[in-house]
N, CA, C, O and the ligand as a Tripos MOL2 file, in Angstrom:
@<TRIPOS>MOLECULE
protein
  313   311    79     0     0
PROTEIN
NO_CHARGES

@<TRIPOS>ATOM
      1 N           0.8360   -1.2060    0.0000 N.3       1 MET1
      2 CA          0.0000    0.0000    0.0000 C.3       1 MET1
      3 C           0.8680    1.2510    0.0000 C.2       1 MET1
      4 O           1.9750    1.2620    0.5380 O.2       1 MET1
      5 N           0.3460    2.2900   -0.6080 N.am      2 PHE2
      6 CA          1.0810    3.5430   -0.6540 C.3       2 PHE2
      7 C           0.2150    4.6670   -0.0870 C.2       2 PHE2
      8 O          -1.0110    4.6610   -0.1980 O.2       2 PHE2
      9 N           0.8930    5.6130    0.5150 N.am      3 GLN3
     10 CA          0.1990    6.7640    1.0720 C.3       3 GLN3
     11 C           0.4870    7.9730    0.1880 C.2       3 GLN3
     12 O           1.6410    8.2860   -0.1040 O.2       3 GLN3
     13 N          -0.5590    8.6320   -0.2240 N.am      4 CYS4
     14 CA         -0.4050    9.8280   -1.0570 C.3       4 CYS4
     15 C           0.3740   10.8910   -0.2640 C.2       4 CYS4
     16 O          -0.0120   11.2200    0.8580 O.2       4 CYS4
     17 N           1.4640   11.4330   -0.8320 N.am      5 PRO5
     18 CA          2.2550   12.4180   -0.0920 C.3       5 PRO5
     19 C           1.5240   13.7490    0.0900 C.2       5 PRO5
     20 O           1.9100   14.5540    0.9360 O.2       5 PRO5
     21 N           0.4830   13.9820   -0.6900 N.am      6 ALA6
     22 CA         -0.2240   15.2630   -0.6120 C.3       6 ALA6
     23 C          -1.3450   15.2380    0.4230 C.2       6 ALA6
     24 O          -1.4570   16.1580    1.2320 O.2       6 ALA6
     25 N          -2.1820   14.1860    0.4080 N.am      7 CYS7
     26 CA         -3.3400   14.1800    1.2950 C.3       7 CYS7
     27 C          -3.2830   13.0610    2.3300 C.2       7 CYS7
     28 O          -4.1150   13.0300    3.2370 O.2       7 CYS7
     29 N          -2.3170   12.1350    2.2180 N.am      8 GLY8
     30 CA         -2.1770   11.0880    3.2200 C.3       8 GLY8
     31 C          -3.1240    9.9230    3.0420 C.2       8 GLY8
     32 O          -3.1450    9.0180    3.8760 O.2       8 GLY8
     33 N          -3.9190    9.9180    1.9670 N.am      9 GLU9
     34 CA         -4.8510    8.8230    1.7250 C.3       9 GLU9
     35 C          -4.0950    7.5550    1.3670 C.2       9 GLU9
     36 O          -3.1000    7.6040    0.6440 O.2       9 GLU9
     37 N          -4.5670    6.4090    1.8730 N.am     10 LEU10
     38 CA         -3.9370    5.1260    1.5670 C.3      10 LEU10
     39 C          -4.4860    4.5770    0.2670 C.2      10 LEU10
     40 O          -5.6990    4.5260    0.0610 O.2      10 LEU10
     41 N          -3.5730    4.1640   -0.6170 N.am     11 LEU11
     42 CA         -3.9530    3.7150   -1.9490 C.3      11 LEU11
     43 C          -3.1950    2.4400   -2.2870 C.2      11 LEU11
     44 O          -2.1020    2.2030   -1.7730 O.2      11 LEU11
     45 N          -3.7820    1.6210   -3.1540 N.am     12 GLU12
     46 CA         -3.0670    0.4380   -3.6720 C.3      12 GLU12
     47 C          -1.7890    0.8870   -4.3740 C.2      12 GLU12
     48 O          -0.7430    0.2480   -4.2630 O.2      12 GLU12
     49 N          -1.9000    1.9950   -5.0950 N.am     13 ALA13
     50 CA         -0.7720    2.6330   -5.7680 C.3      13 ALA13
     51 C          -1.1720    4.0750   -6.0190 C.2      13 ALA13
     52 O          -2.3550    4.3940   -6.1350 O.2      13 ALA13
     53 N          -0.1730    4.9410   -6.1010 N.am     14 LEU14
     54 CA         -0.4860    6.3370   -6.4190 C.3      14 LEU14
     55 C          -0.8140    6.4110   -7.9100 C.2      14 LEU14
     56 O           0.0700    6.2450   -8.7510 O.2      14 LEU14
     57 N          -2.0650    6.6560   -8.2320 N.am     15 THR15
     58 CA         -2.5270    6.6030   -9.6190 C.3      15 THR15
     59 C          -2.7000    8.0040  -10.1970 C.2      15 THR15
     60 O          -2.8540    8.9870   -9.4730 O.2      15 THR15
     61 N          -2.6710    8.0590  -11.5200 N.am     16 HIS16
     62 CA         -2.9530    9.3110  -12.2300 C.3      16 HIS16
     63 C          -4.3530    9.8050  -11.8870 C.2      16 HIS16
     64 O          -4.5800   11.0050  -11.7300 O.2      16 HIS16
     65 N          -5.2950    8.8590  -11.7720 N.am     17 VAL17
     66 CA         -6.6890    9.2200  -11.4850 C.3      17 VAL17
     67 C          -6.7710    9.9570  -10.1480 C.2      17 VAL17
     68 O          -7.4360   10.9870  -10.0390 O.2      17 VAL17
     69 N          -6.0850    9.4180   -9.1260 N.am     18 HIS18
     70 CA         -6.1000   10.0740   -7.8190 C.3      18 HIS18
     71 C          -5.4870   11.4730   -7.9130 C.2      18 HIS18
     72 O          -6.0690   12.4450   -7.4300 O.2      18 HIS18
     73 N          -4.3110   11.5690   -8.5360 N.am     19 CYS19
     74 CA         -3.6130   12.8590   -8.6460 C.3      19 CYS19
     75 C          -4.4670   13.8870   -9.3730 C.2      19 CYS19
     76 O          -4.5480   15.0450   -8.9630 O.2      19 CYS19
     77 N          -5.1030   13.4500  -10.4580 N.am     20 ARG20
     78 CA         -5.9270   14.3610  -11.2590 C.3      20 ARG20
     79 C          -7.1980   14.7590  -10.5140 C.2      20 ARG20
     80 O          -7.5350   15.9410  -10.4520 O.2      20 ARG20
     81 N          -7.9100   13.7730   -9.9460 N.am     21 SER21
     82 CA         -9.2230   14.0700   -9.3680 C.3      21 SER21
     83 C          -9.0860   14.7730   -8.0240 C.2      21 SER21
     84 O          -9.9120   15.6250   -7.6970 O.2      21 SER21
     85 N          -8.0650   14.4410   -7.2380 N.am     22 ARG22
     86 CA         -7.9450   15.0500   -5.9070 C.3      22 ARG22
     87 C          -7.0860   16.3030   -5.8890 C.2      22 ARG22
     88 O          -7.3390   17.2270   -5.1160 O.2      22 ARG22
     89 N          -6.0720   16.3310   -6.7400 N.am     23 HIS23
     90 CA         -5.0870   17.4020   -6.6200 C.3      23 HIS23
     91 C          -4.9050   18.2120   -7.8940 C.2      23 HIS23
     92 O          -4.1140   19.1540   -7.9160 O.2      23 HIS23
     93 N          -5.6230   17.8610   -8.9540 N.am     24 GLN24
     94 CA         -5.5170   18.5630  -10.2310 C.3      24 GLN24
     95 C          -4.0620   18.6610  -10.6850 C.2      24 GLN24
     96 O          -3.6280   19.6850  -11.2120 O.2      24 GLN24
     97 N          -3.3230   17.5830  -10.4710 N.am     25 LEU25
     98 CA         -1.9210   17.5190  -10.8900 C.3      25 LEU25
     99 C          -1.7030   16.1940  -11.6070 C.2      25 LEU25
    100 O          -2.4170   15.2230  -11.3570 O.2      25 LEU25
    101 N          -0.7110   16.1560  -12.5020 N.am     26 SER26
    102 CA         -0.3120   14.8560  -13.0360 C.3      26 SER26
    103 C           0.4950   14.1500  -11.9540 C.2      26 SER26
    104 O           0.9390   14.7830  -10.9950 O.2      26 SER26
    105 N           0.6830   12.8600  -12.1010 N.am     27 LYS27
    106 CA          1.4460   12.1100  -11.0930 C.3      27 LYS27
    107 C           2.8620   12.6850  -10.9520 C.2      27 LYS27
    108 O           3.3730   12.8330   -9.8420 O.2      27 LYS27
    109 N           3.4870   13.0080  -12.0920 N.am     28 ASP28
    110 CA          4.8460   13.5570  -12.0660 C.3      28 ASP28
    111 C           4.8960   14.8950  -11.3250 C.2      28 ASP28
    112 O           5.8090   15.1500  -10.5390 O.2      28 ASP28
    113 N           3.8990   15.7430  -11.5900 N.am     29 GLU29
    114 CA          3.8590   17.0550  -10.9230 C.3      29 GLU29
    115 C           3.6640   16.8890   -9.4100 C.2      29 GLU29
    116 O           4.2730   17.5970   -8.6070 O.2      29 GLU29
    117 N           2.7930   15.9300   -9.0420 N.am     30 LEU30
    118 CA          2.5300   15.7050   -7.6220 C.3      30 LEU30
    119 C           3.7930   15.2090   -6.9210 C.2      30 LEU30
    120 O           4.1280   15.6790   -5.8330 O.2      30 LEU30
    121 N           4.4960   14.2570   -7.5440 N.am     31 VAL31
    122 CA          5.7340   13.7170   -6.9550 C.3      31 VAL31
    123 C           6.7900   14.8080   -6.8490 C.2      31 VAL31
    124 O           7.5190   14.8810   -5.8590 O.2      31 VAL31
    125 N           6.8720   15.6730   -7.8900 N.am     32 ALA32
    126 CA          7.8470   16.7630   -7.8780 C.3      32 ALA32
    127 C           7.5580   17.7360   -6.7350 C.2      32 ALA32
    128 O           8.4740   18.2900   -6.1270 O.2      32 ALA32
    129 N           6.2580   17.9330   -6.4530 N.am     33 ARG33
    130 CA          5.8760   18.9050   -5.4420 C.3      33 ARG33
    131 C           5.9130   18.3340   -4.0260 C.2      33 ARG33
    132 O           6.3730   18.9950   -3.0950 O.2      33 ARG33
    133 N           5.4230   17.0980   -3.8680 N.am     34 TYR34
    134 CA          5.2480   16.5460   -2.5210 C.3      34 TYR34
    135 C           6.2030   15.3980   -2.2020 C.2      34 TYR34
    136 O           6.2980   14.9760   -1.0490 O.2      34 TYR34
    137 N           6.9150   14.8860   -3.2140 N.am     35 GLY35
    138 CA          7.8200   13.7570   -2.9980 C.3      35 GLY35
    139 C           7.1630   12.4430   -3.3640 C.2      35 GLY35
    140 O           5.9860   12.3990   -3.7200 O.2      35 GLY35
    141 N           7.9350   11.3770   -3.2740 N.am     36 GLN36
    142 CA          7.4540   10.0450   -3.6400 C.3      36 GLN36
    143 C           6.3550    9.5990   -2.6680 C.2      36 GLN36
    144 O           6.3770    9.9650   -1.4930 O.2      36 GLN36
    145 N           5.3840    8.8000   -3.1660 N.am     37 PRO37
    146 CA          4.3970    8.2330   -2.2440 C.3      37 PRO37
    147 C           5.0910    7.3500   -1.2210 C.2      37 PRO37
    148 O           6.0390    6.6350   -1.5460 O.2      37 PRO37
    149 N           4.6220    7.4010    0.0000 N.am     38 LYS38
    150 CA          5.2460    6.6510    1.0900 C.3      38 LYS38
    151 C           4.7200    5.2190    1.0680 C.2      38 LYS38
    152 O           3.5110    4.9880    1.0640 O.2      38 LYS38
    153 N           5.6410    4.2670    1.0540 N.am     39 TYR39
    154 CA          5.2260    2.8650    1.1330 C.3      39 TYR39
    155 C           4.8110    2.5500    2.5630 C.2      39 TYR39
    156 O           5.5500    2.8200    3.5100 O.2      39 TYR39
    157 N           3.6210    1.9760    2.7070 N.am     40 VAL40
    158 CA          3.1160    1.6350    4.0360 C.3      40 VAL40
    159 C           3.3450    0.1490    4.2560 C.2      40 VAL40
    160 O           2.7970   -0.6870    3.5370 O.2      40 VAL40
    161 N           4.1550   -0.1730    5.2480 N.am     41 ALA41
    162 CA          4.5490   -1.5590    5.5330 C.3      41 ALA41
    163 C           3.3440   -2.3990    5.9350 C.2      41 ALA41
    164 O           2.3670   -1.8610    6.4560 O.2      41 ALA41
    165 N           3.3940   -3.7240    5.6990 N.am     42 PRO42
    166 CA          2.2790   -4.6060    6.0820 C.3      42 PRO42
    167 C           1.9020   -4.4780    7.5540 C.2      42 PRO42
    168 O           0.7290   -4.6070    7.9040 O.2      42 PRO42
    169 N           2.8860   -4.2270    8.4180 N.am     43 GLN43
    170 CA          2.5960   -4.0470    9.8400 C.3      43 GLN43
    171 C           1.6340   -2.8830   10.0490 C.2      43 GLN43
    172 O           0.7340   -2.9370   10.8880 O.2      43 GLN43
    173 N           1.8470   -1.8410    9.2720 N.am     44 MET44
    174 CA          0.9910   -0.6650    9.3440 C.3      44 MET44
    175 C          -0.4270   -1.0160    8.9030 C.2      44 MET44
    176 O          -1.3960   -0.5730    9.5190 O.2      44 MET44
    177 N          -0.5530   -1.8170    7.8290 N.am     45 SER45
    178 CA         -1.9140   -2.1360    7.3910 C.3      45 SER45
    179 C          -2.6060   -3.0790    8.3760 C.2      45 SER45
    180 O          -3.8330   -3.0730    8.4750 O.2      45 SER45
    181 N          -1.8270   -3.8970    9.1120 N.am     46 ARG46
    182 CA         -2.4450   -4.7040   10.1790 C.3      46 ARG46
    183 C          -3.0300   -3.7960   11.2520 C.2      46 ARG46
    184 O          -4.1180   -4.0490   11.7690 O.2      46 ARG46
    185 N          -2.2900   -2.7290   11.5810 N.am     47 GLU47
    186 CA         -2.8020   -1.7370   12.5310 C.3      47 GLU47
    187 C          -4.1300   -1.1690   12.0410 C.2      47 GLU47
    188 O          -5.0800   -1.0110   12.8090 O.2      47 GLU47
    189 N          -4.1720   -0.8690   10.7540 N.am     48 ILE48
    190 CA         -5.3890   -0.2890   10.1700 C.3      48 ILE48
    191 C          -6.5200   -1.3150   10.2180 C.2      48 ILE48
    192 O          -7.6600   -0.9770   10.5370 O.2      48 ILE48
    193 N          -6.1960   -2.5800    9.8960 N.am     49 GLN49
    194 CA         -7.2110   -3.6330    9.9440 C.3      49 GLN49
    195 C          -7.7830   -3.7740   11.3560 C.2      49 GLN49
    196 O          -8.9900   -3.9390   11.5380 O.2      49 GLN49
    197 N          -6.8840   -3.7060   12.3630 N.am     50 ARG50
    198 CA         -7.3480   -3.8080   13.7470 C.3      50 ARG50
    199 C          -8.2580   -2.6330   14.0740 C.2      50 ARG50
    200 O          -9.2870   -2.7840   14.7320 O.2      50 ARG50
    201 N          -7.8570   -1.4710   13.6020 N.am     51 TRP51
    202 CA         -8.6600   -0.2730   13.8460 C.3      51 TRP51
    203 C         -10.0440   -0.4200   13.2090 C.2      51 TRP51
    204 O         -11.0500   -0.0300   13.8030 O.2      51 TRP51
    205 N         -10.0910   -0.9870   11.9900 N.am     52 ILE52
    206 CA        -11.3650   -1.2050   11.3080 C.3      52 ILE52
    207 C         -12.2180   -2.1890   12.1130 C.2      52 ILE52
    208 O         -13.4160   -1.9720   12.2970 O.2      52 ILE52
    209 N         -11.5950   -3.2760   12.5920 N.am     53 ARG53
    210 CA        -12.3300   -4.2620   13.4030 C.3      53 ARG53
    211 C         -12.9130   -3.6090   14.6420 C.2      53 ARG53
    212 O         -14.0710   -3.8350   14.9910 O.2      53 ARG53
    213 N         -12.0830   -2.7830   15.3170 N.am     54 GLU54
    214 CA        -12.5600   -2.1190   16.5270 C.3      54 GLU54
    215 C         -13.7140   -1.1780   16.2160 C.2      54 GLU54
    216 O         -14.6650   -1.0690   16.9900 O.2      54 GLU54
    217 N         -13.6230   -0.5030   15.0840 N.am     55 SER55
    218 CA        -14.7140    0.3890   14.6690 C.3      55 SER55
    219 C         -15.9990   -0.4000   14.4580 C.2      55 SER55
    220 O         -17.0870    0.0550   14.8130 O.2      55 SER55
    221 N         -15.8600   -1.5990   13.8710 N.am     56 GLN56
    222 CA        -17.0330   -2.4360   13.6240 C.3      56 GLN56
    223 C         -17.6520   -2.9080   14.9340 C.2      56 GLN56
    224 O         -18.8730   -3.0080   15.0500 O.2      56 GLN56
    225 N         -16.7900   -3.2020   15.9350 N.am     57 ILE57
    226 CA        -17.3050   -3.6110   17.2460 C.3      57 ILE57
    227 C         -18.1110   -2.4710   17.8530 C.2      57 ILE57
    228 O         -19.1920   -2.6900   18.4000 O.2      57 ILE57
    229 N         -17.5860   -1.2640   17.7550 N.am     58 ILE58
    230 CA        -18.2930   -0.0900   18.2770 C.3      58 ILE58
    231 C         -19.6410    0.0580   17.5670 C.2      58 ILE58
    232 O         -20.6630    0.3190   18.2030 O.2      58 ILE58
    233 N         -19.6310   -0.1100   16.2530 N.am     59 THR59
    234 CA        -20.8650    0.0070   15.4790 C.3      59 THR59
    235 C         -21.8900   -1.0240   15.9470 C.2      59 THR59
    236 O         -23.0770   -0.7210   16.0690 O.2      59 THR59
    237 N         -21.4130   -2.2620   16.2110 N.am     60 ARG60
    238 CA        -22.3190   -3.3240   16.6440 C.3      60 ARG60
    239 C         -22.9050   -2.9900   18.0160 C.2      60 ARG60
    240 O         -24.0920   -3.2050   18.2600 O.2      60 ARG60
    241 N         -22.0570   -2.4590   18.9160 N.am     61 LEU61
    242 CA        -22.5470   -2.0560   20.2360 C.3      61 LEU61
    243 C         -23.6120   -0.9780   20.1090 C.2      61 LEU61
    244 O         -24.6430   -1.0330   20.7800 O.2      61 LEU61
    245 N         -23.3630   -0.0030   19.2530 N.am     62 ASP62
    246 CA        -24.3360    1.0660   19.0210 C.3      62 ASP62
    247 C         -25.6550    0.4840   18.5370 C.2      62 ASP62
    248 O         -26.7310    0.9190   18.9480 O.2      62 ASP62
    249 N         -25.5540   -0.5090   17.6550 N.am     63 PHE63
    250 CA        -26.7360   -1.1410   17.0990 C.3      63 PHE63
    251 C         -27.5290   -1.8400   18.2020 C.2      63 PHE63
    252 O         -28.7530   -1.7220   18.2620 O.2      63 PHE63
    253 N         -26.8260   -2.5680   19.0760 N.am     64 GLU64
    254 CA        -27.5080   -3.2770   20.1570 C.3      64 GLU64
    255 C         -28.1560   -2.3140   21.1460 C.2      64 GLU64
    256 O         -29.2390   -2.5750   21.6690 O.2      64 GLU64
    257 N         -27.4720   -1.1900   21.3940 N.am     65 MET65
    258 CA        -28.0550   -0.1800   22.2790 C.3      65 MET65
    259 C         -29.3200    0.4120   21.6600 C.2      65 MET65
    260 O         -30.2980    0.6700   22.3610 O.2      65 MET65
    261 N         -29.2950    0.6200   20.3620 N.am     66 ALA66
    262 CA        -30.4720    1.1250   19.6540 C.3      66 ALA66
    263 C         -31.6150    0.1180   19.7510 C.2      66 ALA66
    264 O         -32.7660    0.4910   19.9740 O.2      66 ALA66
    265 N         -31.2800   -1.1730   19.5810 N.am     67 GLN67
    266 CA        -32.2700   -2.2440   19.6990 C.3      67 GLN67
    267 C         -32.8710   -2.2620   21.1020 C.2      67 GLN67
    268 O         -34.0860   -2.3840   21.2590 O.2      67 GLN67
    269 N         -32.0210   -2.1410   22.1190 N.am     68 ALA68
    270 CA        -32.4780   -2.1620   23.5000 C.3      68 ALA68
    271 C         -33.4100   -0.9950   23.7680 C.2      68 ALA68
    272 O         -34.4110   -1.1480   24.4680 O.2      68 ALA68
    273 N         -33.0940    0.1690   23.2200 N.am     69 SER69
    274 CA        -33.9340    1.3390   23.4570 C.3      69 SER69
    275 C         -35.2910    1.1620   22.7640 C.2      69 SER69
    276 O         -36.3110    1.6270   23.2720 O.2      69 SER69
    277 N         -35.3040    0.5060   21.6320 N.am     70 VAL70
    278 CA        -36.5690    0.2080   20.9410 C.3      70 VAL70
    279 C         -37.4000   -0.7560   21.7920 C.2      70 VAL70
    280 O         -38.6100   -0.5810   21.9410 O.2      70 VAL70
    281 N         -36.7330   -1.7820   22.3530 N.am     71 ARG71
    282 CA        -37.4430   -2.7590   23.2000 C.3      71 ARG71
    283 C         -38.0340   -2.0680   24.4260 C.2      71 ARG71
    284 O         -39.1530   -2.3750   24.8360 O.2      71 ARG71
    285 N         -37.2670   -1.1210   25.0190 N.am     72 ASN72
    286 CA        -37.7520   -0.4000   26.1950 C.3      72 ASN72
    287 C         -38.9970    0.4140   25.8670 C.2      72 ASN72
    288 O         -39.9470    0.4490   26.6500 O.2      72 ASN72
    289 N         -38.9910    1.0550   24.7320 N.am     73 GLN73
    290 CA        -40.1460    1.8440   24.3030 C.3      73 GLN73
    291 C         -41.3620    0.9350   24.1300 C.2      73 GLN73
    292 O         -42.4830    1.2920   24.4900 O.2      73 GLN73
    293 N         -41.1110   -0.2470   23.5700 N.am     74 PHE74
    294 CA        -42.1680   -1.2290   23.3390 C.3      74 PHE74
    295 C         -42.7970   -1.6370   24.6610 C.2      74 PHE74
    296 O         -44.0190   -1.6940   24.7980 O.2      74 PHE74
    297 N         -41.9080   -1.9280   25.6610 N.am     75 ARG75
    298 CA        -42.3760   -2.3730   26.9740 C.3      75 ARG75
    299 C         -43.1950   -1.2710   27.6580 C.2      75 ARG75
    300 O         -44.2190   -1.5480   28.2820 O.2      75 ARG75
    301 N         -42.7340   -0.0180   27.5340 N.am     76 ARG76
    302 CA        -43.4200    1.0810   28.1820 C.3      76 ARG76
    303 C         -44.8400    1.2540   27.6130 C.2      76 ARG76
    304 O         -45.7720    1.6040   28.3380 O.2      76 ARG76
    305 N         -44.9800    1.0070   26.3310 N.am     77 ARG77
    306 CA        -46.2640    1.2650   25.6700 C.3      77 ARG77
    307 C         -47.3150    0.2180   26.0920 C.2      77 ARG77
    308 O         -48.5050    0.5200   26.1800 O.2      77 ARG77
    309 N         -46.8440   -1.0320   26.3530 N.am     78 TYR78
    310 CA        -47.8270   -2.0800   26.6730 C.3      78 TYR78
    311 C         -47.7650   -2.5090   28.1340 C.2      78 TYR78
    312 O         -48.5260   -3.3790   28.5550 O.2      78 TYR78
    313 ZN         -3.8330   12.5380   -2.5850 Zn       79 ZN79
@<TRIPOS>BOND
     1     1     2 1
     2     2     3 1
     3     3     4 2
     4     3     5 am
     5     5     6 1
     6     6     7 1
     7     7     8 2
     8     7     9 am
     9     9    10 1
    10    10    11 1
    11    11    12 2
    12    11    13 am
    13    13    14 1
    14    14    15 1
    15    15    16 2
    16    15    17 am
    17    17    18 1
    18    18    19 1
    19    19    20 2
    20    19    21 am
    21    21    22 1
    22    22    23 1
    23    23    24 2
    24    23    25 am
    25    25    26 1
    26    26    27 1
    27    27    28 2
    28    27    29 am
    29    29    30 1
    30    30    31 1
    31    31    32 2
    32    31    33 am
    33    33    34 1
    34    34    35 1
    35    35    36 2
    36    35    37 am
    37    37    38 1
    38    38    39 1
    39    39    40 2
    40    39    41 am
    41    41    42 1
    42    42    43 1
    43    43    44 2
    44    43    45 am
    45    45    46 1
    46    46    47 1
    47    47    48 2
    48    47    49 am
    49    49    50 1
    50    50    51 1
    51    51    52 2
    52    51    53 am
    53    53    54 1
    54    54    55 1
    55    55    56 2
    56    55    57 am
    57    57    58 1
    58    58    59 1
    59    59    60 2
    60    59    61 am
    61    61    62 1
    62    62    63 1
    63    63    64 2
    64    63    65 am
    65    65    66 1
    66    66    67 1
    67    67    68 2
    68    67    69 am
    69    69    70 1
    70    70    71 1
    71    71    72 2
    72    71    73 am
    73    73    74 1
    74    74    75 1
    75    75    76 2
    76    75    77 am
    77    77    78 1
    78    78    79 1
    79    79    80 2
    80    79    81 am
    81    81    82 1
    82    82    83 1
    83    83    84 2
    84    83    85 am
    85    85    86 1
    86    86    87 1
    87    87    88 2
    88    87    89 am
    89    89    90 1
    90    90    91 1
    91    91    92 2
    92    91    93 am
    93    93    94 1
    94    94    95 1
    95    95    96 2
    96    95    97 am
    97    97    98 1
    98    98    99 1
    99    99   100 2
   100    99   101 am
   101   101   102 1
   102   102   103 1
   103   103   104 2
   104   103   105 am
   105   105   106 1
   106   106   107 1
   107   107   108 2
   108   107   109 am
   109   109   110 1
   110   110   111 1
   111   111   112 2
   112   111   113 am
   113   113   114 1
   114   114   115 1
   115   115   116 2
   116   115   117 am
   117   117   118 1
   118   118   119 1
   119   119   120 2
   120   119   121 am
   121   121   122 1
   122   122   123 1
   123   123   124 2
   124   123   125 am
   125   125   126 1
   126   126   127 1
   127   127   128 2
   128   127   129 am
   129   129   130 1
   130   130   131 1
   131   131   132 2
   132   131   133 am
   133   133   134 1
   134   134   135 1
   135   135   136 2
   136   135   137 am
   137   137   138 1
   138   138   139 1
   139   139   140 2
   140   139   141 am
   141   141   142 1
   142   142   143 1
   143   143   144 2
   144   143   145 am
   145   145   146 1
   146   146   147 1
   147   147   148 2
   148   147   149 am
   149   149   150 1
   150   150   151 1
   151   151   152 2
   152   151   153 am
   153   153   154 1
   154   154   155 1
   155   155   156 2
   156   155   157 am
   157   157   158 1
   158   158   159 1
   159   159   160 2
   160   159   161 am
   161   161   162 1
   162   162   163 1
   163   163   164 2
   164   163   165 am
   165   165   166 1
   166   166   167 1
   167   167   168 2
   168   167   169 am
   169   169   170 1
   170   170   171 1
   171   171   172 2
   172   171   173 am
   173   173   174 1
   174   174   175 1
   175   175   176 2
   176   175   177 am
   177   177   178 1
   178   178   179 1
   179   179   180 2
   180   179   181 am
   181   181   182 1
   182   182   183 1
   183   183   184 2
   184   183   185 am
   185   185   186 1
   186   186   187 1
   187   187   188 2
   188   187   189 am
   189   189   190 1
   190   190   191 1
   191   191   192 2
   192   191   193 am
   193   193   194 1
   194   194   195 1
   195   195   196 2
   196   195   197 am
   197   197   198 1
   198   198   199 1
   199   199   200 2
   200   199   201 am
   201   201   202 1
   202   202   203 1
   203   203   204 2
   204   203   205 am
   205   205   206 1
   206   206   207 1
   207   207   208 2
   208   207   209 am
   209   209   210 1
   210   210   211 1
   211   211   212 2
   212   211   213 am
   213   213   214 1
   214   214   215 1
   215   215   216 2
   216   215   217 am
   217   217   218 1
   218   218   219 1
   219   219   220 2
   220   219   221 am
   221   221   222 1
   222   222   223 1
   223   223   224 2
   224   223   225 am
   225   225   226 1
   226   226   227 1
   227   227   228 2
   228   227   229 am
   229   229   230 1
   230   230   231 1
   231   231   232 2
   232   231   233 am
   233   233   234 1
   234   234   235 1
   235   235   236 2
   236   235   237 am
   237   237   238 1
   238   238   239 1
   239   239   240 2
   240   239   241 am
   241   241   242 1
   242   242   243 1
   243   243   244 2
   244   243   245 am
   245   245   246 1
   246   246   247 1
   247   247   248 2
   248   247   249 am
   249   249   250 1
   250   250   251 1
   251   251   252 2
   252   251   253 am
   253   253   254 1
   254   254   255 1
   255   255   256 2
   256   255   257 am
   257   257   258 1
   258   258   259 1
   259   259   260 2
   260   259   261 am
   261   261   262 1
   262   262   263 1
   263   263   264 2
   264   263   265 am
   265   265   266 1
   266   266   267 1
   267   267   268 2
   268   267   269 am
   269   269   270 1
   270   270   271 1
   271   271   272 2
   272   271   273 am
   273   273   274 1
   274   274   275 1
   275   275   276 2
   276   275   277 am
   277   277   278 1
   278   278   279 1
   279   279   280 2
   280   279   281 am
   281   281   282 1
   282   282   283 1
   283   283   284 2
   284   283   285 am
   285   285   286 1
   286   286   287 1
   287   287   288 2
   288   287   289 am
   289   289   290 1
   290   290   291 1
   291   291   292 2
   292   291   293 am
   293   293   294 1
   294   294   295 1
   295   295   296 2
   296   295   297 am
   297   297   298 1
   298   298   299 1
   299   299   300 2
   300   299   301 am
   301   301   302 1
   302   302   303 1
   303   303   304 2
   304   303   305 am
   305   305   306 1
   306   306   307 1
   307   307   308 2
   308   307   309 am
   309   309   310 1
   310   310   311 1
   311   311   312 2
@<TRIPOS>SUBSTRUCTURE
     1 MET1         2 RESIDUE 1 A MET
     2 PHE2         6 RESIDUE 1 A PHE
     3 GLN3        10 RESIDUE 1 A GLN
     4 CYS4        14 RESIDUE 1 A CYS
     5 PRO5        18 RESIDUE 1 A PRO
     6 ALA6        22 RESIDUE 1 A ALA
     7 CYS7        26 RESIDUE 1 A CYS
     8 GLY8        30 RESIDUE 1 A GLY
     9 GLU9        34 RESIDUE 1 A GLU
    10 LEU10       38 RESIDUE 1 A LEU
    11 LEU11       42 RESIDUE 1 A LEU
    12 GLU12       46 RESIDUE 1 A GLU
    13 ALA13       50 RESIDUE 1 A ALA
    14 LEU14       54 RESIDUE 1 A LEU
    15 THR15       58 RESIDUE 1 A THR
    16 HIS16       62 RESIDUE 1 A HIS
    17 VAL17       66 RESIDUE 1 A VAL
    18 HIS18       70 RESIDUE 1 A HIS
    19 CYS19       74 RESIDUE 1 A CYS
    20 ARG20       78 RESIDUE 1 A ARG
    21 SER21       82 RESIDUE 1 A SER
    22 ARG22       86 RESIDUE 1 A ARG
    23 HIS23       90 RESIDUE 1 A HIS
    24 GLN24       94 RESIDUE 1 A GLN
    25 LEU25       98 RESIDUE 1 A LEU
    26 SER26      102 RESIDUE 1 A SER
    27 LYS27      106 RESIDUE 1 A LYS
    28 ASP28      110 RESIDUE 1 A ASP
    29 GLU29      114 RESIDUE 1 A GLU
    30 LEU30      118 RESIDUE 1 A LEU
    31 VAL31      122 RESIDUE 1 A VAL
    32 ALA32      126 RESIDUE 1 A ALA
    33 ARG33      130 RESIDUE 1 A ARG
    34 TYR34      134 RESIDUE 1 A TYR
    35 GLY35      138 RESIDUE 1 A GLY
    36 GLN36      142 RESIDUE 1 A GLN
    37 PRO37      146 RESIDUE 1 A PRO
    38 LYS38      150 RESIDUE 1 A LYS
    39 TYR39      154 RESIDUE 1 A TYR
    40 VAL40      158 RESIDUE 1 A VAL
    41 ALA41      162 RESIDUE 1 A ALA
    42 PRO42      166 RESIDUE 1 A PRO
    43 GLN43      170 RESIDUE 1 A GLN
    44 MET44      174 RESIDUE 1 A MET
    45 SER45      178 RESIDUE 1 A SER
    46 ARG46      182 RESIDUE 1 A ARG
    47 GLU47      186 RESIDUE 1 A GLU
    48 ILE48      190 RESIDUE 1 A ILE
    49 GLN49      194 RESIDUE 1 A GLN
    50 ARG50      198 RESIDUE 1 A ARG
    51 TRP51      202 RESIDUE 1 A TRP
    52 ILE52      206 RESIDUE 1 A ILE
    53 ARG53      210 RESIDUE 1 A ARG
    54 GLU54      214 RESIDUE 1 A GLU
    55 SER55      218 RESIDUE 1 A SER
    56 GLN56      222 RESIDUE 1 A GLN
    57 ILE57      226 RESIDUE 1 A ILE
    58 ILE58      230 RESIDUE 1 A ILE
    59 THR59      234 RESIDUE 1 A THR
    60 ARG60      238 RESIDUE 1 A ARG
    61 LEU61      242 RESIDUE 1 A LEU
    62 ASP62      246 RESIDUE 1 A ASP
    63 PHE63      250 RESIDUE 1 A PHE
    64 GLU64      254 RESIDUE 1 A GLU
    65 MET65      258 RESIDUE 1 A MET
    66 ALA66      262 RESIDUE 1 A ALA
    67 GLN67      266 RESIDUE 1 A GLN
    68 ALA68      270 RESIDUE 1 A ALA
    69 SER69      274 RESIDUE 1 A SER
    70 VAL70      278 RESIDUE 1 A VAL
    71 ARG71      282 RESIDUE 1 A ARG
    72 ASN72      286 RESIDUE 1 A ASN
    73 GLN73      290 RESIDUE 1 A GLN
    74 PHE74      294 RESIDUE 1 A PHE
    75 ARG75      298 RESIDUE 1 A ARG
    76 ARG76      302 RESIDUE 1 A ARG
    77 ARG77      306 RESIDUE 1 A ARG
    78 TYR78      310 RESIDUE 1 A TYR
    79 ZN79       313 GROUP 0 **** ****
C-alpha cells in the first residue's frame, strides 16, 4: 500500500486518477511537489485492519443499544 504524499490517503498505488481528481496535478507534478508516495509496511496495514475491526465492534454495540432502546419503548407502551 502507498500513502499519497499530498493528502495522506492510503492507496493500492499512487494513480494518475487520484492525482488528477484530488489534486488537479499529473502524477509527475505531484511527486515533484510533494515527494514520492510513502510505502506503508504490512505491519501498518495490520494496525489499520485492527482499527477497522474495533470500529465495527463499536458500530455493533451502538446497534444493540439502539435495539435495547426500541425494546424499552415497546415495553413502556404495553
Ligand atoms: Zn492525494
